[in-house]
C-alpha positions in Angstrom: 119.0 59.6 -66.1 122.2 60.7 -64.4 122.3 57.7 -62.2 121.9 55.2 -65.0 124.5 57.0 -67.1 126.8 56.9 -64.2 126.3 53.1 -63.7 127.0 52.5 -67.4 130.1 54.6 -67.3 131.8 52.9 -64.4 130.8 49.5 -65.5 129.5 46.6 -63.4 132.7 46.5 -61.3 133.0 50.2 -61.0 132.5 51.9 -57.6 129.8 54.5 -57.0 129.5 56.4 -53.7 126.9 58.9 -52.6 128.0 62.0 -50.7 126.4 65.1 -49.4 127.5 68.2 -51.3 127.9 71.6 -49.8 125.9 73.2 -52.6 122.3 73.4 -53.5 122.4 71.4 -56.7 120.1 68.3 -56.6 122.7 65.9 -58.0 126.1 66.2 -59.5 128.3 63.4 -60.8 132.0 63.5 -60.2 134.4 61.0 -61.7 137.5 60.4 -59.7 140.3 57.9 -59.3 140.1 55.4 -56.6 139.4 51.9 -55.6 137.2 49.8 -53.4 137.9 46.4 -51.9 136.0 44.0 -49.7 137.5 44.5 -46.3 136.0 46.5 -43.5 137.4 48.0 -40.3 139.0 45.6 -37.9 137.2 47.2 -34.9 133.9 49.1 -34.7 135.6 51.5 -32.3 137.3 53.1 -35.3 134.1 54.6 -36.6 134.0 58.3 -36.9 130.3 58.5 -38.0 128.4 56.5 -35.3 125.0 57.0 -36.9 126.1 55.3 -40.2 128.7 53.1 -38.6 131.4 54.4 -41.0 134.9 55.6 -40.8 135.3 58.7 -42.9 138.7 60.3 -43.3 139.5 63.5 -45.2 143.0 63.7 -46.6 144.5 60.7 -44.8 147.9 59.1 -45.1 147.9 55.4 -46.0 150.4 52.8 -44.7 150.6 49.5 -46.4 152.3 46.3 -45.1 152.2 42.6 -46.0 153.0 41.8 -42.4 150.8 41.1 -39.4 151.0 43.9 -36.8 150.9 42.5 -33.3 152.9 45.2 -31.5 152.4 48.9 -31.9 156.2 49.3 -31.4 156.8 47.9 -34.9 155.0 50.8 -36.5 155.6 53.5 -33.9 157.8 55.8 -36.1 155.0 56.0 -38.7 152.3 56.7 -36.1 154.4 59.4 -34.5 155.1 61.1 -37.9 151.5 61.0 -38.9 150.3 62.2 -35.5 152.6 65.3 -35.8 151.1 66.1 -39.2 147.6 66.2 -37.7 146.2 64.1 -40.5 144.4 60.7 -40.2 146.0 57.4 -40.9 144.6 54.3 -42.6 146.7 51.1 -42.0 146.2 48.2 -44.5 148.0 45.1 -43.3 147.8 41.3 -43.4 146.2 41.7 -40.0 146.3 44.0 -36.9 145.7 42.1 -33.7 146.3 41.9 -30.0 148.2 44.7 -28.3 148.5 46.7 -31.5 144.8 46.7 -32.2 143.8 47.6 -28.7 146.5 50.4 -28.5 145.3 51.9 -31.7 141.6 51.8 -30.6 142.5 53.3 -27.2 144.5 56.0 -28.9 141.5 56.9 -31.2 139.0 56.8 -28.3 141.2 59.2 -26.3 141.1 61.7 -29.1 144.7 61.0 -30.1 145.7 60.0 -33.6 142.7 59.5 -36.0 143.4 56.0 -37.2 141.7 53.0 -38.7 143.0 49.6 -39.7 141.8 47.1 -42.3 143.0 43.8 -43.6 144.6 43.7 -47.0 142.3 42.1 -49.7 143.0 38.7 -51.2 145.3 35.9 -50.0 148.9 34.9 -50.7 150.3 36.2 -53.9 147.1 37.8 -54.8 147.2 39.9 -51.7 150.8 40.9 -52.6 149.5 42.0 -56.0 146.5 43.9 -54.7 148.6 45.7 -52.1 150.8 46.7 -55.0 147.8 48.0 -56.9 146.6 50.0 -53.8 150.1 51.4 -53.5 150.0 52.6 -57.1 146.6 54.2 -56.6 147.5 55.9 -53.3 150.9 56.9 -54.5 152.7 55.0 -51.7 156.4 54.3 -52.3 156.6 51.1 -50.3 154.6 48.1 -49.3 156.4 47.0 -46.2 157.5 43.3 -46.2 160.3 41.1 -45.1 162.2 41.6 -48.4 162.2 45.4 -48.2 165.5 47.0 -47.3 163.9 50.1 -46.0 163.3 50.1 -42.2 160.0 51.3 -40.8 161.8 54.1 -38.9 163.2 55.4 -42.2 159.7 55.8 -43.8 158.8 59.5 -44.2 155.4 61.0 -44.7 156.3 61.4 -48.4 156.7 57.7 -48.7 153.2 57.0 -47.5 150.1 56.9 -49.7 147.4 59.5 -49.6 143.8 60.0 -50.6 141.2 62.8 -50.7 138.7 60.6 -48.8 138.7 57.2 -47.3 135.4 55.6 -46.4 135.3 52.3 -44.5 132.2 50.3 -43.6 132.2 46.9 -41.8 132.6 45.2 -45.2 134.3 47.5 -47.6 137.1 50.1 -47.9 136.8 52.8 -50.5 139.8 55.0 -51.3 138.8 58.1 -53.3 140.9 60.5 -55.4 144.6 60.2 -54.8 146.9 59.8 -57.8 145.6 61.0 -61.2 144.5 58.0 -63.1 146.5 59.0 -66.1 149.7 58.9 -64.0 152.5 56.9 -65.5 152.6 54.6 -62.5 148.9 53.6 -63.0 149.1 53.3 -66.8 152.2 51.1 -66.6 150.6 48.9 -63.9 147.6 48.5 -66.1 149.6 47.5 -69.2 151.6 45.0 -67.0 148.3 43.4 -65.9 147.1 43.3 -69.5 150.2 41.5 -70.7 149.8 39.0 -67.8 146.3 38.3 -69.0 147.6 37.6 -72.5 150.2 35.1 -71.4 148.2 33.4 -68.7 146.9 29.9 -69.5 144.6 29.6 -66.4 141.0 30.8 -66.7 141.0 31.4 -62.9 144.1 33.5 -63.0 142.7 35.4 -66.0 139.5 36.1 -64.2 141.4 37.4 -61.1 143.7 39.6 -63.3 140.6 41.0 -65.0 139.1 41.9 -61.6 142.3 43.7 -60.7 142.2 45.5 -64.1 138.7 46.7 -63.5 139.5 47.9 -60.0 142.5 49.9 -61.3 141.0 51.4 -64.4 137.4 51.8 -63.4 137.9 54.5 -60.8 135.1 55.8 -58.6 132.1 57.9 -59.4 130.8 60.1 -56.6 127.2 61.2 -56.7 126.9 64.5 -54.8 123.5 65.3 -53.4 122.7 68.9 -52.4 119.7 70.7 -51.0 118.6 73.8 -49.1 118.5 72.1 -45.6 120.1 69.3 -43.9 116.8 67.4 -43.7 116.3 67.8 -47.5 119.8 66.6 -48.3 119.4 63.6 -46.1 116.1 62.6 -47.7 117.5 63.2 -51.2 120.6 61.2 -50.3 118.5 58.2 -49.2 116.4 58.4 -52.4 119.5 58.5 -54.5 121.0 55.5 -52.7 117.8 53.6 -53.3 117.7 54.6 -56.9 121.3 53.5 -57.3 120.6 50.1 -55.8 117.7 49.6 -58.2 119.6 50.8 -61.2 122.6 48.6 -60.5 120.3 45.6 -60.0 118.6 46.3 -63.4 122.0 46.7 -65.1 123.4 43.5 -63.7 120.3 41.6 -65.0 120.9 43.3 -68.3 
């Protein structure tokens, strides 16, 4: 019932996640704004939940850049600002490698800044567009790139994106509940994409634009599973996840 309804509401491209709720209700459905893309953590050492091999952040800041990060030095001001705030940080970049990646991992393992890094989705111009979409959803003022006049050291916490929750597996990143989906920034981004779809002559481009549209407008549904004990909640959660997979499969076959 609830699960099938939920799958219908978010559509085939919509995102549904299952969470444990603090209450005793069997199952609640919460619709929220957010987005999921197919990129996972750049190092398994970032995981915060070792049992599930997940990174789960509450209330993180989000830093977006079109650049490759090789040296931590290049983003140090952002790291220091976020570390002082005591909140976690998600970095979405073209790539994070070498010294930068090992320093971030070391920092996390030593109990310093809670941080995780993922690659930006897409390639080339599409990556640029999708980073822009994520910026709108997370309420980030800037996507750092070579054209940007703002220097990294001038970026304040207010300029960074935020979310209620971020969940990262080895394959996907889900950003949940940041900017209200009726916010002007999101609605204008959506109408911009719609007009691009109308004028585009390439089927491939249209398809990709429609995917972006679905990601921006679909939002995220969270199935919250409760129970009277931890064991009960865990069992229920597993059942709900199985039911969800089955329902989605059925819906996709139509």
